[in-house]
Backbone as JSON, one array per atom type, in Angstrom:
{
  "sequence": "XXXXXXXXXXXXXXXXXXXXXXXXXXXXXXXXXXXXXXXXXXXXXXXXXXXXXXXXXXXXXXXXXXXXXXXXXXXXXXXXXXXXXXXXXXXXXXXXXXXXXXXXXXXXXXXXXXXXXXXXXXXXXXXXXXX",
  "N": [[13.99, -27.41, 10.8], [15.5, -24.25, 10.66], [16.82, -22.47, 7.88], [19.25, -20.35, 7.85], [20.38, -17.05, 6.88], [23.62, -16.34, 5.65], [24.93, -13.99, 6.44], [23.97, -11.35, 8.46], [21.9, -8.62, 7.55], [23.27, -5.44, 7.23], [21.84, -3.1, 7.09], [19.55, -3.54, 8.51], [18.63, -2.3, 11.32], [18.19, -1.61, 14.82], [15.46, 0.47, 15.75], [14.28, 0.98, 13.32], [11.08, 1.49, 11.95], [7.59, 0.99, 11.21], [4.29, 1.86, 10.21], [1.09, 0.68, 9.62], [-2.2, 0.82, 8.29], [-5.21, -0.96, 8.52], [-8.36, -2.15, 7.35], [-10.8, -3.79, 9.16], [-12.34, -6.9, 8.41], [-15.09, -9.18, 7.7], [-14.0, -11.78, 7.59], [-12.11, -11.63, 9.53], [-13.29, -11.83, 11.97], [-14.15, -12.83, 15.34], [-15.17, -15.9, 15.42], [-16.54, -17.45, 17.3], [-18.16, -15.77, 18.67], [-21.33, -14.02, 18.81], [-21.55, -11.4, 18.05], [-20.01, -9.17, 15.68], [-16.89, -9.05, 16.09], [-13.49, -8.14, 16.08], [-10.94, -10.54, 15.88], [-8.47, -12.07, 18.07], [-6.45, -13.77, 16.82], [-6.52, -12.63, 14.22], [-5.68, -10.02, 14.74], [-3.05, -10.49, 15.61], [-2.06, -11.57, 13.25], [-2.08, -9.29, 11.58], [-0.21, -7.77, 12.91], [2.09, -9.34, 12.53], [2.24, -9.2, 9.71], [2.78, -6.48, 9.37], [5.34, -6.36, 10.46], [6.7, -7.97, 8.59], [6.4, -6.39, 6.27], [7.88, -4.19, 7.08], [10.6, -5.07, 7.08], [11.03, -6.15, 4.54], [12.0, -4.38, 2.38], [14.72, -4.4, 2.86], [15.73, -6.84, 2.28], [17.3, -9.39, 0.27], [16.74, -11.02, -2.94], [16.36, -13.85, -2.47], [15.68, -13.99, 0.18], [13.77, -13.95, 3.21], [11.55, -13.47, 6.0], [10.49, -15.43, 8.8], [7.98, -16.07, 11.2], [8.72, -16.71, 14.61], [8.1, -16.42, 17.27], [5.54, -15.15, 19.38], [4.34, -12.75, 21.6], [1.82, -11.34, 22.8], [-0.69, -9.11, 23.98], [-4.2, -8.89, 23.87], [-6.19, -6.25, 24.3], [-8.58, -4.78, 24.16], [-11.87, -4.68, 22.68], [-12.73, -4.5, 19.16], [-14.92, -3.47, 16.68], [-15.95, -5.22, 13.76], [-15.28, -3.77, 10.63], [-14.28, -1.42, 11.55], [-11.21, 0.47, 11.4], [-7.82, -0.52, 11.97], [-4.77, 0.45, 13.25], [-1.51, -0.53, 13.0], [1.62, -0.62, 14.54], [5.0, -1.36, 14.11], [8.17, -1.85, 15.48], [11.57, -2.33, 15.06], [13.5, -3.83, 17.43], [15.76, -5.35, 18.08], [18.52, -7.0, 16.57], [19.97, -10.0, 16.09], [22.04, -12.76, 15.56], [20.75, -13.67, 13.12], [18.14, -13.29, 13.87], [15.25, -11.37, 14.55], [13.81, -8.98, 16.67], [10.8, -7.47, 17.53], [8.84, -4.67, 18.64], [5.39, -4.45, 18.93], [2.25, -2.87, 18.3], [-1.26, -2.06, 18.43], [-3.9, 0.08, 17.47], [-7.26, 1.09, 17.48], [-9.65, 2.79, 15.28], [-10.9, 4.53, 16.95], [-9.04, 5.45, 18.61], [-8.31, 3.78, 20.64], [-6.07, 1.74, 22.34], [-5.63, -1.48, 21.36], [-4.02, -3.69, 21.38], [-0.77, -5.01, 22.28], [2.73, -5.86, 22.39], [5.42, -8.19, 21.85], [7.25, -9.49, 19.06], [8.97, -12.06, 17.34], [11.13, -12.8, 14.62], [12.75, -14.89, 12.21], [15.45, -14.6, 9.96], [15.63, -15.97, 6.81], [16.91, -18.09, 4.13], [15.18, -18.5, 1.27], [15.56, -20.39, -0.72], [16.74, -22.51, 0.52], [15.1, -23.1, 2.63], [12.58, -25.19, 3.84], [12.82, -27.12, 1.8], [13.16, -25.64, -0.49], [10.82, -24.34, -1.03]],
  "CA": [[15.17, -26.6, 11.06], [15.55, -23.04, 9.85], [18.02, -22.25, 7.08], [19.52, -18.94, 8.05], [21.22, -16.29, 5.98], [25.01, -16.41, 6.08], [25.35, -12.75, 7.07], [22.84, -10.48, 8.76], [21.89, -7.38, 6.81], [23.77, -4.3, 8.0], [20.83, -2.05, 7.07], [18.52, -3.87, 9.49], [19.13, -1.8, 12.59], [17.14, -1.22, 15.77], [14.76, 1.74, 15.62], [13.45, 0.99, 12.11], [9.69, 1.33, 12.33], [6.59, 1.17, 10.17], [2.89, 1.87, 10.66], [0.16, 0.32, 8.54], [-3.61, 0.83, 8.7], [-5.99, -2.02, 7.87], [-9.78, -2.18, 7.66], [-11.18, -5.14, 9.59], [-13.36, -7.5, 7.55], [-15.8, -10.31, 8.32], [-13.15, -12.96, 7.75], [-11.25, -11.38, 10.7], [-14.12, -11.81, 13.17], [-14.08, -13.93, 16.31], [-16.32, -16.69, 14.98], [-17.25, -18.03, 18.43], [-19.05, -14.74, 19.22], [-22.46, -13.66, 17.95], [-21.26, -10.05, 17.54], [-18.9, -9.1, 14.74], [-15.76, -8.48, 16.82], [-12.15, -8.45, 15.57], [-10.37, -11.64, 16.67], [-7.07, -12.01, 18.48], [-5.57, -14.27, 15.76], [-6.45, -11.67, 13.12], [-4.84, -8.9, 15.18], [-1.67, -10.97, 15.58], [-1.7, -11.68, 11.83], [-1.77, -7.95, 11.07], [1.06, -7.37, 13.53], [3.14, -10.06, 11.8], [2.31, -8.64, 8.36], [3.44, -5.19, 9.46], [6.77, -6.65, 10.64], [7.19, -8.44, 7.29], [6.49, -5.23, 5.38], [8.95, -3.32, 7.57], [11.94, -5.54, 6.73], [11.14, -6.58, 3.13], [12.87, -3.55, 1.52], [16.13, -4.61, 3.21], [16.08, -8.23, 1.99], [17.65, -9.76, -1.09], [15.75, -11.81, -3.67], [16.11, -15.17, -1.88], [15.57, -13.85, 1.63], [12.47, -13.64, 3.78], [11.51, -13.74, 7.42], [9.41, -16.3, 9.28], [7.67, -15.85, 12.61], [9.18, -17.78, 15.51], [7.57, -16.24, 18.62], [4.61, -14.04, 19.56], [3.94, -12.5, 22.98], [0.95, -10.19, 22.58], [-1.94, -9.01, 24.74], [-5.34, -8.25, 23.2], [-6.63, -5.49, 25.46], [-9.9, -4.15, 24.01], [-12.56, -5.12, 21.47], [-12.9, -3.63, 18.0], [-15.98, -3.98, 15.81], [-15.62, -5.44, 12.35], [-15.57, -2.56, 9.85], [-13.39, -0.36, 12.02], [-9.83, 0.31, 10.97], [-6.83, -0.8, 13.01], [-3.44, 0.9, 12.87], [-0.49, -1.35, 13.64], [2.98, -0.09, 14.5], [6.06, -2.32, 14.41], [9.49, -1.24, 15.6], [12.65, -3.3, 15.21], [14.19, -3.58, 18.68], [17.02, -6.07, 18.21], [18.95, -7.87, 15.49], [21.03, -10.83, 16.65], [22.1, -14.15, 15.09], [19.7, -13.89, 12.12], [16.82, -13.19, 14.49], [14.78, -10.01, 14.69], [12.8, -8.81, 17.71], [10.0, -6.28, 17.28], [7.74, -4.21, 19.49], [4.2, -4.28, 18.09], [1.07, -2.34, 18.99], [-2.41, -1.82, 17.55], [-4.87, 1.05, 17.96], [-8.39, 1.16, 16.55], [-9.94, 4.13, 14.75], [-11.42, 5.36, 18.04], [-7.9, 5.84, 19.42], [-8.17, 2.84, 21.75], [-5.03, 0.73, 22.16], [-6.29, -2.78, 21.47], [-3.04, -4.76, 21.54], [0.64, -4.66, 22.33], [3.6, -6.95, 22.78], [6.64, -8.39, 21.07], [7.21, -10.54, 18.03], [10.3, -12.43, 16.85], [11.17, -13.41, 13.31], [14.07, -15.35, 11.78], [15.8, -14.31, 8.58], [15.92, -17.25, 6.15], [17.15, -18.2, 2.69], [14.01, -19.21, 0.77], [15.96, -21.52, -1.56], [17.11, -23.63, 1.4], [14.07, -23.3, 3.65], [11.44, -26.03, 3.45], [13.06, -27.82, 0.55], [13.14, -24.73, -1.63], [9.48, -23.82, -1.26]],
  "C": [[15.19, -25.41, 10.1], [16.86, -22.95, 9.1], [18.3, -20.75, 7.09], [20.38, -18.35, 6.95], [22.64, -16.31, 6.53], [25.47, -15.14, 6.8], [24.14, -11.85, 7.26], [22.99, -9.15, 8.0], [22.33, -6.21, 7.69], [22.72, -3.18, 8.07], [19.71, -2.29, 8.07], [19.02, -3.48, 10.87], [17.97, -1.47, 13.52], [16.71, 0.22, 15.54], [14.03, 1.88, 14.28], [12.01, 0.75, 12.53], [8.79, 1.55, 11.12], [5.21, 1.13, 10.81], [2.02, 1.61, 9.45], [-1.26, 0.37, 9.11], [-4.38, -0.17, 7.85], [-7.46, -1.86, 8.26], [-10.14, -3.61, 8.02], [-12.37, -5.62, 8.74], [-14.0, -8.71, 8.25], [-14.94, -11.55, 8.49], [-12.16, -12.81, 8.92], [-12.02, -11.44, 12.02], [-13.84, -13.02, 14.07], [-15.33, -14.78, 16.11], [-17.12, -17.32, 16.11], [-18.24, -17.05, 19.06], [-20.21, -14.48, 18.27], [-22.27, -12.27, 17.35], [-20.06, -10.11, 16.6], [-17.74, -8.33, 15.36], [-14.46, -9.02, 16.23], [-11.48, -9.48, 16.48], [-8.9, -11.4, 17.02], [-6.14, -12.59, 17.4], [-5.44, -13.31, 14.58], [-5.58, -10.47, 13.49], [-3.37, -9.3, 15.12], [-1.19, -11.1, 14.13], [-1.34, -10.34, 11.23], [-0.47, -7.42, 11.67], [2.23, -8.04, 12.81], [3.33, -9.47, 10.41], [3.02, -7.29, 8.36], [4.94, -5.36, 9.66], [7.4, -7.12, 9.32], [7.39, -7.26, 6.35], [7.61, -4.29, 5.78], [10.32, -3.77, 7.05], [12.11, -5.91, 5.26], [12.04, -5.7, 2.26], [14.36, -3.79, 1.75], [16.62, -6.01, 2.85], [16.44, -8.41, 0.53], [16.59, -10.69, -1.66], [15.4, -13.13, -2.99], [16.03, -15.13, -0.36], [14.14, -13.51, 2.03], [12.57, -13.87, 5.28], [10.34, -14.66, 7.73], [9.22, -16.03, 10.77], [8.13, -17.02, 13.44], [8.66, -17.61, 16.93], [6.65, -15.02, 18.64], [4.27, -13.95, 21.04], [3.14, -11.2, 22.97], [-0.27, -10.26, 23.49], [-2.99, -8.33, 23.87], [-6.14, -7.58, 24.3], [-8.04, -4.89, 25.35], [-10.54, -4.62, 22.71], [-12.6, -4.04, 20.39], [-13.97, -4.26, 17.12], [-15.44, -4.19, 14.4], [-16.12, -4.22, 11.56], [-14.74, -1.38, 10.29], [-12.0, -0.59, 11.45], [-8.94, 0.14, 12.2], [-5.48, -0.34, 12.46], [-2.41, 0.16, 13.7], [0.87, -0.69, 13.45], [3.95, -1.2, 14.9], [7.38, -1.56, 14.45], [10.51, -2.34, 15.83], [13.46, -2.92, 16.45], [15.59, -4.17, 18.72], [17.26, -6.94, 16.98], [20.13, -8.67, 16.03], [20.92, -12.25, 16.09], [20.96, -14.5, 14.13], [18.29, -13.88, 12.7], [16.51, -11.71, 14.73], [13.73, -9.97, 15.79], [12.14, -7.45, 17.53], [9.1, -5.96, 18.47], [6.57, -3.99, 18.55], [3.06, -3.7, 18.94], [-0.01, -2.08, 17.95], [-3.38, -0.88, 18.25], [-6.02, 1.07, 16.97], [-8.7, 2.61, 16.18], [-10.63, 5.04, 15.76], [-10.29, 5.81, 18.96], [-7.64, 4.93, 20.6], [-7.05, 1.85, 21.43], [-5.67, -0.63, 22.4], [-5.31, -3.93, 21.66], [-1.63, -4.24, 21.6], [1.44, -5.88, 22.73], [4.86, -6.99, 21.96], [6.45, -9.54, 20.1], [8.63, -10.79, 17.57], [10.17, -13.12, 15.5], [12.59, -13.85, 13.02], [14.25, -15.03, 10.31], [16.26, -15.61, 7.93], [16.27, -17.06, 4.68], [16.02, -19.06, 2.13], [14.37, -20.39, -0.12], [16.31, -22.74, -0.72], [16.04, -23.99, 2.41], [12.95, -24.18, 3.11], [11.62, -26.73, 2.12], [12.95, -26.95, -0.67], [11.79, -24.16, -1.95], [9.45, -22.32, -1.17]]
}
């Protein structure tokens, strides 16, 4: 069970956005392939990380967000070593839950992924036994 914040942050408003660029590394490869190709789980991880970075400046000391839903399409391959630029935009804030639009483009200008991601705002002192 999630331990939510008592009051949603007023500064967290739809239209907040952030863009981060990451260089893909071997630990991000699709290990089932012989070629060094960026994996779907790694892309989703970077999308989640970008959402976390977007909202962190608006959170208090004992607050954080946790992922609760991902709906993303991986649309094109990217070679390991290429950079990937991820954009996250806050679409909705409701009942301690945040909904984001996420997209990723590789350094060749190819859109490689897009979708939505949801996160819940939690109190870290109460979540998971204070972990």
